[in-house]
C-alpha positions as YAML, in Angstrom:
chain: A
units: angstrom
residues:
- id: 1
  name: GLN
  ca: [-144.02, -24.26, -13.77]
- id: 2
  name: GLN
  ca: [-143.32, -24.90, -17.44]
- id: 3
  name: ALA
  ca: [-146.89, -26.14, -17.92]
- id: 4
  name: GLU
  ca: [-148.22, -23.11, -16.06]
- id: 5
  name: ARG
  ca: [-146.46, -20.75, -18.47]
- id: 6
  name: ILE
  ca: [-148.31, -22.47, -21.32]
- id: 7
  name: GLU
  ca: [-151.73, -22.81, -19.63]
- id: 8
  name: PRO
  ca: [-151.84, -20.66, -16.48]
- id: 9
  name: ALA
  ca: [-155.53, -21.41, -15.82]
- id: 10
  name: ASN
  ca: [-155.38, -25.18, -16.35]
- id: 11
  name: PHE
  ca: [-157.03, -27.02, -13.45]
- id: 12
  name: ALA
  ca: [-154.63, -29.98, -13.43]
- id: 13
  name: VAL
  ca: [-151.61, -27.67, -13.53]
- id: 14
  name: LEU
  ca: [-152.80, -25.58, -10.58]
- id: 15
  name: HIS
  ca: [-153.77, -28.61, -8.49]
- id: 16
  name: SER
  ca: [-150.57, -30.53, -9.23]
- id: 17
  name: ALA
  ca: [-148.41, -27.48, -8.49]
- id: 18
  name: ALA
  ca: [-150.18, -27.01, -5.15]
- id: 19
  name: LEU
  ca: [-149.67, -30.65, -4.13]
- id: 20
  name: SER
  ca: [-145.99, -30.52, -5.15]
- id: 21
  name: LEU
  ca: [-145.43, -27.34, -3.15]
- id: 22
  name: GLY
  ca: [-147.17, -28.94, -0.18]
- id: 23
  name: ARG
  ca: [-144.75, -31.87, -0.28]
- id: 24
  name: LEU
  ca: [-141.88, -29.40, -0.46]
- id: 25
  name: ASN
  ca: [-143.29, -27.83, 2.75]
- id: 26
  name: ARG
  ca: [-143.86, -24.54, 0.94]
- id: 27
  name: ASP
  ca: [-147.32, -24.29, 2.44]
- id: 28
  name: GLU
  ca: [-148.08, -20.60, 1.84]
- id: 29
  name: GLU
  ca: [-147.34, -20.98, -1.88]
- id: 30
  name: ALA
  ca: [-149.50, -24.10, -2.03]
- id: 31
  name: VAL
  ca: [-152.36, -22.11, -0.50]
- id: 32
  name: ARG
  ca: [-152.12, -19.48, -3.22]
- id: 33
  name: TYR
  ca: [-152.35, -22.10, -5.98]
- id: 34
  name: LEU
  ca: [-155.32, -23.81, -4.34]
- id: 35
  name: GLU
  ca: [-157.11, -20.51, -3.80]
- id: 36
  name: ARG
  ca: [-156.69, -19.77, -7.49]
- id: 37
  name: ALA
  ca: [-157.93, -23.26, -8.44]
- id: 38
  name: VAL
  ca: [-161.02, -22.88, -6.25]
- id: 39
  name: GLU
  ca: [-161.68, -19.41, -7.67]
- id: 40
  name: LEU
  ca: [-161.49, -20.66, -11.27]
- id: 41
  name: TYR
  ca: [-163.12, -24.06, -10.64]
- id: 42
  name: PRO
  ca: [-165.51, -23.63, -7.69]
- id: 43
  name: ASP
  ca: [-167.35, -26.93, -8.32]
- id: 44
  name: SER
  ca: [-164.66, -29.31, -7.08]
- id: 45
  name: PRO
  ca: [-165.20, -30.53, -3.49]
- id: 46
  name: GLU
  ca: [-161.85, -32.37, -3.61]
- id: 47
  name: VAL
  ca: [-159.89, -29.17, -4.22]
- id: 48
  name: ILE
  ca: [-161.96, -27.27, -1.66]
- id: 49
  name: ALA
  ca: [-161.05, -29.99, 0.87]
- id: 50
  name: ASP
  ca: [-157.36, -29.66, -0.12]
- id: 51
  name: LEU
  ca: [-157.54, -25.89, 0.42]
- id: 52
  name: GLY
  ca: [-159.24, -26.45, 3.78]
- id: 53
  name: TRP
  ca: [-156.41, -28.81, 4.76]
- id: 54
  name: MET
  ca: [-153.78, -26.23, 3.80]
- id: 55
  name: TYR
  ca: [-155.64, -23.57, 5.79]
- id: 56
  name: PHE
  ca: [-155.33, -25.98, 8.72]
- id: 57
  name: LYS
  ca: [-151.62, -26.50, 8.02]
- id: 58
  name: THR
  ca: [-151.04, -22.73, 7.94]
- id: 59
  name: HIS
  ca: [-153.19, -22.13, 11.07]
- id: 60
  name: GLN
  ca: [-155.88, -20.16, 9.22]
- id: 61
  name: LEU
  ca: [-158.61, -22.00, 11.06]
- id: 62
  name: GLU
  ca: [-161.45, -19.50, 10.71]
- id: 63
  name: LYS
  ca: [-160.93, -19.28, 6.95]
- id: 64
  name: GLY
  ca: [-160.90, -23.07, 6.72]
- id: 65
  name: GLU
  ca: [-164.05, -23.38, 8.79]
- id: 66
  name: GLU
  ca: [-165.93, -20.85, 6.65]
- id: 67
  name: LEU
  ca: [-164.76, -22.44, 3.39]
- id: 68
  name: LEU
  ca: [-165.76, -25.96, 4.40]
- id: 69
  name: LEU
  ca: [-169.11, -25.05, 5.96]
- id: 70
  name: ASP
  ca: [-170.06, -23.24, 2.74]
- id: 71
  name: ALA
  ca: [-168.97, -26.27, 0.69]
- id: 72
  name: ILE
  ca: [-170.96, -28.67, 2.90]
- id: 73
  name: GLU
  ca: [-174.01, -26.47, 2.43]
- id: 74
  name: ASP
  ca: [-173.53, -26.71, -1.35]
- id: 75
  name: TYR
  ca: [-172.46, -30.37, -1.70]
- id: 76
  name: GLY
  ca: [-173.72, -32.05, 1.47]
- id: 77
  name: GLU
  ca: [-171.55, -33.92, 3.97]
- id: 78
  name: GLU
  ca: [-169.05, -35.19, 1.41]
- id: 79
  name: ARG
  ca: [-166.48, -37.16, 3.41]
- id: 80
  name: SER
  ca: [-163.34, -35.30, 2.36]
- id: 81
  name: LEU
  ca: [-165.01, -32.06, 3.45]
- id: 82
  name: THR
  ca: [-166.29, -33.40, 6.78]
- id: 83
  name: MET
  ca: [-162.97, -35.08, 7.62]
- id: 84
  name: THR
  ca: [-161.04, -31.85, 7.06]
- id: 85
  name: LEU
  ca: [-163.59, -29.77, 8.95]
- id: 86
  name: GLY
  ca: [-163.32, -32.20, 11.86]
- id: 87
  name: THR
  ca: [-159.56, -31.64, 11.93]
- id: 88
  name: ILE
  ca: [-160.01, -27.87, 11.94]
- id: 89
  name: TYR
  ca: [-162.48, -28.08, 14.83]
- id: 90
  name: ALA
  ca: [-160.07, -30.38, 16.69]
- id: 91
  name: ASP
  ca: [-157.38, -27.70, 16.37]
- id: 92
  name: MET
  ca: [-159.91, -25.18, 17.69]
- id: 93
  name: TYR
  ca: [-160.51, -27.50, 20.70]
- id: 94
  name: GLN
  ca: [-164.20, -27.76, 19.80]
- id: 95
  name: PHE
  ca: [-164.68, -31.39, 20.81]
- id: 96
  name: GLU
  ca: [-168.33, -31.96, 19.93]
- id: 97
  name: ASP
  ca: [-168.08, -30.32, 16.50]
- id: 98
  name: ALA
  ca: [-164.90, -32.20, 15.65]
- id: 99
  name: LYS
  ca: [-166.38, -35.52, 16.78]
- id: 100
  name: HIS
  ca: [-169.57, -34.90, 14.78]
- id: 101
  name: TYR
  ca: [-167.73, -34.34, 11.52]
- id: 102
  name: TYR
  ca: [-165.27, -37.19, 12.04]
- id: 103
  name: GLU
  ca: [-168.20, -39.53, 12.68]
- id: 104
  name: ALA
  ca: [-169.95, -38.24, 9.55]
- id: 105
  name: ALA
  ca: [-166.80, -39.01, 7.54]
- id: 106
  name: ILE
  ca: [-166.60, -42.50, 9.08]
- id: 107
  name: GLU
  ca: [-170.26, -43.24, 8.36]
- id: 108
  name: SER
  ca: [-169.92, -42.17, 4.72]
- id: 109
  name: ALA
  ca: [-166.71, -44.20, 4.22]
- id: 110
  name: LEU
  ca: [-168.17, -47.35, 5.78]
- id: 111
  name: ALA
  ca: [-171.32, -47.05, 3.68]
- id: 112
  name: ASP
  ca: [-169.22, -47.00, 0.51]
- id: 113
  name: GLY
  ca: [-166.78, -49.69, 1.61]
- id: 114
  name: ARG
  ca: [-163.88, -47.22, 1.78]
- id: 115
  name: SER
  ca: [-162.01, -48.99, 4.56]
- id: 116
  name: TYR
  ca: [-158.77, -47.01, 4.20]
- id: 117
  name: PHE
  ca: [-160.59, -43.68, 4.52]
- id: 118
  name: ALA
  ca: [-162.53, -45.01, 7.52]
- id: 119
  name: SER
  ca: [-159.25, -46.12, 9.10]
- id: 120
  name: VAL
  ca: [-157.81, -42.61, 8.78]
- id: 121
  name: ALA
  ca: [-160.99, -41.05, 10.17]
- id: 122
  name: TYR
  ca: [-161.02, -43.39, 13.19]
- id: 123
  name: TYR
  ca: [-157.35, -42.54, 13.77]
- id: 124
  name: ASN
  ca: [-158.13, -38.82, 13.71]
- id: 125
  name: LEU
  ca: [-161.01, -39.39, 16.11]
- id: 126
  name: SER
  ca: [-158.67, -41.24, 18.49]
- id: 127
  name: LEU
  ca: [-156.28, -38.27, 18.52]
- id: 128
  name: LEU
  ca: [-159.18, -35.97, 19.37]
- id: 129
  name: GLU
  ca: [-160.36, -38.21, 22.19]
- id: 130
  name: LYS
  ca: [-156.83, -38.53, 23.57]
- id: 131
  name: ALA
  ca: [-156.41, -34.74, 23.56]
- id: 132
  name: PHE
  ca: [-159.55, -34.47, 25.71]
- id: 133
  name: TYR
  ca: [-158.41, -37.23, 28.12]
- id: 134
  name: ARG
  ca: [-161.01, -39.72, 26.93]
- id: 135
  name: PHE
  ca: [-158.47, -42.51, 26.92]
- id: 136
  name: ASN
  ca: [-160.83, -45.50, 26.83]
- id: 137
  name: ASP
  ca: [-162.68, -43.99, 23.87]
- id: 138
  name: ALA
  ca: [-159.35, -43.25, 22.17]
- id: 139
  name: MET
  ca: [-158.24, -46.87, 22.59]
- id: 140
  name: GLN
  ca: [-161.47, -48.13, 21.05]
- id: 141
  name: SER
  ca: [-161.08, -45.77, 18.10]
- id: 142
  name: THR
  ca: [-157.50, -46.93, 17.46]
- id: 143
  name: LYS
  ca: [-158.69, -50.54, 17.48]
- id: 144
  name: ARG
  ca: [-161.45, -49.71, 15.00]
- id: 145
  name: SER
  ca: [-158.92, -47.88, 12.84]
- id: 146
  name: LEU
  ca: [-156.69, -50.96, 12.71]
- id: 147
  name: GLU
  ca: [-159.67, -53.23, 12.03]
- id: 148
  name: GLN
  ca: [-160.44, -51.22, 8.89]
- id: 149
  name: THR
  ca: [-156.84, -51.07, 7.61]
- id: 150
  name: GLU
  ca: [-153.60, -51.92, 9.37]
- id: 151
  name: ARG
  ca: [-151.70, -48.64, 9.14]
- id: 152
  name: ALA
  ca: [-148.56, -47.57, 10.96]
- id: 153
  name: THR
  ca: [-150.25, -44.53, 12.48]
- id: 154
  name: GLY
  ca: [-152.92, -46.71, 14.10]
- id: 155
  name: HIS
  ca: [-150.24, -48.71, 15.88]
- id: 156
  name: LEU
  ca: [-148.46, -45.50, 16.90]
- id: 157
  name: ALA
  ca: [-151.63, -44.07, 18.43]
- id: 158
  name: LYS
  ca: [-152.25, -47.33, 20.30]
- id: 159
  name: GLY
  ca: [-148.63, -47.44, 21.48]
- id: 160
  name: GLU
  ca: [-148.82, -43.89, 22.80]
- id: 161
  name: LEU
  ca: [-151.85, -44.81, 24.90]
- id: 162
  name: TYR
  ca: [-150.00, -47.81, 26.33]
- id: 163
  name: GLU
  ca: [-146.96, -45.63, 27.02]
- id: 164
  name: MET
  ca: [-149.16, -43.25, 29.03]
- id: 165
  name: GLN
  ca: [-150.01, -46.30, 31.19]
- id: 166
  name: MET
  ca: [-146.22, -46.87, 31.60]
- id: 167
  name: ASN
  ca: [-146.73, -50.26, 29.90]
- id: 168
  name: PHE
  ca: [-143.37, -50.58, 28.17]
- id: 169
  name: ARG
  ca: [-143.91, -54.01, 26.66]
- id: 170
  name: ALA
  ca: [-147.27, -53.23, 25.03]
- id: 171
  name: ALA
  ca: [-146.11, -49.81, 23.79]
- id: 172
  name: HIS
  ca: [-142.90, -51.29, 22.37]
- id: 173
  name: GLU
  ca: [-144.86, -53.98, 20.55]
- id: 174
  name: GLU
  ca: [-147.13, -51.40, 18.89]
- id: 175
  name: TYR
  ca: [-144.25, -49.09, 17.96]
- id: 176
  name: THR
  ca: [-142.34, -52.02, 16.47]
- id: 177
  name: LYS
  ca: [-145.36, -52.97, 14.36]
- id: 178
  name: ALA
  ca: [-145.55, -49.38, 13.15]
- id: 179
  name: TYR
  ca: [-141.83, -49.36, 12.38]
- id: 180
  name: ASN
  ca: [-142.17, -52.49, 10.25]
- id: 181
  name: LEU
  ca: [-145.10, -50.99, 8.31]
- id: 182
  name: ASP
  ca: [-143.83, -47.44, 7.86]
- id: 183
  name: GLU
  ca: [-141.22, -46.83, 5.19]
- id: 184
  name: ASP
  ca: [-142.17, -43.20, 4.58]
- id: 185
  name: THR
  ca: [-142.05, -41.29, 7.86]
- id: 186
  name: PRO
  ca: [-139.74, -41.12, 10.91]
- id: 187
  name: LEU
  ca: [-142.68, -41.18, 13.34]
- id: 188
  name: ALA
  ca: [-142.11, -44.75, 14.57]
- id: 189
  name: LYS
  ca: [-138.43, -44.06, 15.14]
- id: 190
  name: MET
  ca: [-139.30, -40.92, 17.09]
- id: 191
  name: ASP
  ca: [-141.77, -42.79, 19.28]
- id: 192
  name: LEU
  ca: [-139.34, -45.65, 19.88]
- id: 193
  name: ALA
  ca: [-136.59, -43.18, 20.81]
- id: 194
  name: ALA
  ca: [-138.92, -41.37, 23.24]
- id: 195
  name: LEU
  ca: [-140.03, -44.68, 24.78]
- id: 196
  name: TYR
  ca: [-136.45, -45.87, 25.27]
- id: 197
  name: GLN
  ca: [-135.49, -42.49, 26.75]
- id: 198
  name: ARG
  ca: [-138.39, -42.57, 29.22]
- id: 199
  name: PHE
  ca: [-137.41, -46.04, 30.42]
- id: 200
  name: GLY
  ca: [-133.69, -45.32, 30.67]
- id: 201
  name: ARG
  ca: [-132.45, -47.27, 27.63]
- id: 202
  name: LEU
  ca: [-130.47, -44.29, 26.41]
- id: 203
  name: ASP
  ca: [-128.13, -45.91, 23.87]
- id: 204
  name: GLU
  ca: [-131.08, -47.35, 21.95]
- id: 205
  name: ALA
  ca: [-132.93, -44.04, 22.24]
- id: 206
  name: LEU
  ca: [-129.95, -42.16, 20.83]
- id: 207
  name: ALA
  ca: [-129.53, -44.56, 17.91]
- id: 208
  name: TYR
  ca: [-133.12, -43.99, 16.72]
- id: 209
  name: ALA
  ca: [-133.07, -40.23, 17.37]
- id: 210
  name: ARG
  ca: [-129.76, -39.76, 15.53]
- id: 211
  name: ASP
  ca: [-131.12, -41.72, 12.58]
- id: 212
  name: VAL
  ca: [-134.04, -39.28, 12.33]
- id: 213
  name: TYR
  ca: [-131.70, -36.32, 12.82]
- id: 214
  name: GLU
  ca: [-129.54, -37.36, 9.87]
- id: 215
  name: SER
  ca: [-132.48, -37.85, 7.49]
- id: 216
  name: GLU
  ca: [-133.25, -35.04, 5.06]
- id: 217
  name: GLU
  ca: [-136.59, -36.48, 3.86]
- id: 218
  name: LEU
  ca: [-139.37, -34.09, 4.88]
- id: 219
  name: HIS
  ca: [-142.07, -34.63, 2.23]
- id: 220
  name: TRP
  ca: [-144.05, -36.87, 4.62]
- id: 221
  name: MET
  ca: [-145.16, -33.82, 6.63]
- id: 222
  name: PHE
  ca: [-147.69, -32.88, 3.95]
- id: 223
  name: ASN
  ca: [-150.20, -35.41, 5.28]
- id: 224
  name: PHE
  ca: [-149.64, -34.63, 8.98]
- id: 225
  name: GLY
  ca: [-150.44, -31.66, 11.17]
- id: 226
  name: ILE
  ca: [-146.79, -30.71, 11.61]
- id: 227
  name: ASP
  ca: [-144.25, -28.47, 9.90]
- id: 228
  name: GLU
  ca: [-140.47, -28.57, 9.70]
- id: 229
  name: ARG
  ca: [-139.93, -26.12, 12.55]
- id: 230
  name: ARG
  ca: [-142.10, -28.08, 14.97]
- id: 231
  name: HIS
  ca: [-140.53, -31.37, 13.88]
- id: 232
  name: ARG
  ca: [-137.03, -30.02, 14.47]
- id: 233
  name: MET
  ca: [-138.07, -28.59, 17.84]
- id: 234
  name: GLU
  ca: [-139.46, -31.96, 18.99]
- id: 235
  name: LEU
  ca: [-136.40, -33.81, 17.70]
- id: 236
  name: HIS
  ca: [-133.91, -31.47, 19.41]
- id: 237
  name: GLY
  ca: [-135.95, -31.61, 22.61]
- id: 238
  name: LEU
  ca: [-135.79, -35.41, 22.54]
- id: 239
  name: LEU
  ca: [-132.04, -35.41, 21.88]
- id: 240
  name: ALA
  ca: [-131.51, -32.95, 24.73]
- id: 241
  name: ASP
  ca: [-133.41, -35.25, 27.10]
- id: 242
  name: ILE
  ca: [-131.33, -38.24, 25.99]
- id: 243
  name: TYR
  ca: [-128.00, -36.42, 26.44]
- id: 244
  name: ARG
  ca: [-129.16, -35.06, 29.83]
- id: 245
  name: GLY
  ca: [-129.84, -38.65, 30.88]
- id: 246
  name: ARG
  ca: [-126.42, -39.77, 29.68]
- id: 247
  name: ALA
  ca: [-124.79, -36.89, 31.59]
- id: 248
  name: HIS
  ca: [-126.61, -38.02, 34.73]
- id: 249
  name: GLU
  ca: [-125.39, -41.57, 34.18]
- id: 250
  name: LEU
  ca: [-121.81, -40.34, 33.85]
- id: 251
  name: SER
  ca: [-122.09, -38.23, 36.99]
- id: 252
  name: MET
  ca: [-123.09, -41.36, 38.95]
- id: 253
  name: THR
  ca: [-120.34, -43.56, 37.50]
- id: 254
  name: PRO
  ca: [-117.14, -44.00, 39.56]
- id: 255
  name: THR
  ca: [-113.99, -42.96, 37.73]
...
């Protein structure tokens, strides 16, 4: 903000302010900074992709689609643009369009040896396939994601597919791998708590869920399709299920 008072039209200032606001979960303000940056500096695909992502985060899907399609027409299928457009189409439940743009992002990343980017794109593709009940395809995409780069989210996606098969041991192994890799988000703890709750190990479930509940770190949401309200809703829902299970246990215990 101090830099902005000195140079209100400086590209680096606008972009940095937007990213900082995004990590503070002040998404609407971040959008305004990015819109201004794109207006003043329209020749930056990276910033256009960032604005498209924030349109996705704030559920302005049609605006994001229009912005990114125009940018792809101008700059070609640049991978940050196609990846973000794929995510917008996934949120619109347009399977074929989302898959097309995710695959374009994967192809570009692999051609340039960008294994981390390819890993993220395969992970996003697996989420899309899972949402459309293409579970075998989703499992293959998670495996390809992990082959490119071993990331916590890849193990989480794989674990969730195993959990849907009611395969506790395999799901637990994947969630534990994610937990050991992930020092930045509570996602592995949430998945472990939900797994323990589903299989009746309520004390362990409560320990992980309470640990997430007591954390005040929320900056990690910037890179995920979730906001604080939805996160809190999912966390309270999980805690309610755990306490309901404990109440049932108590009701069946002789006193």
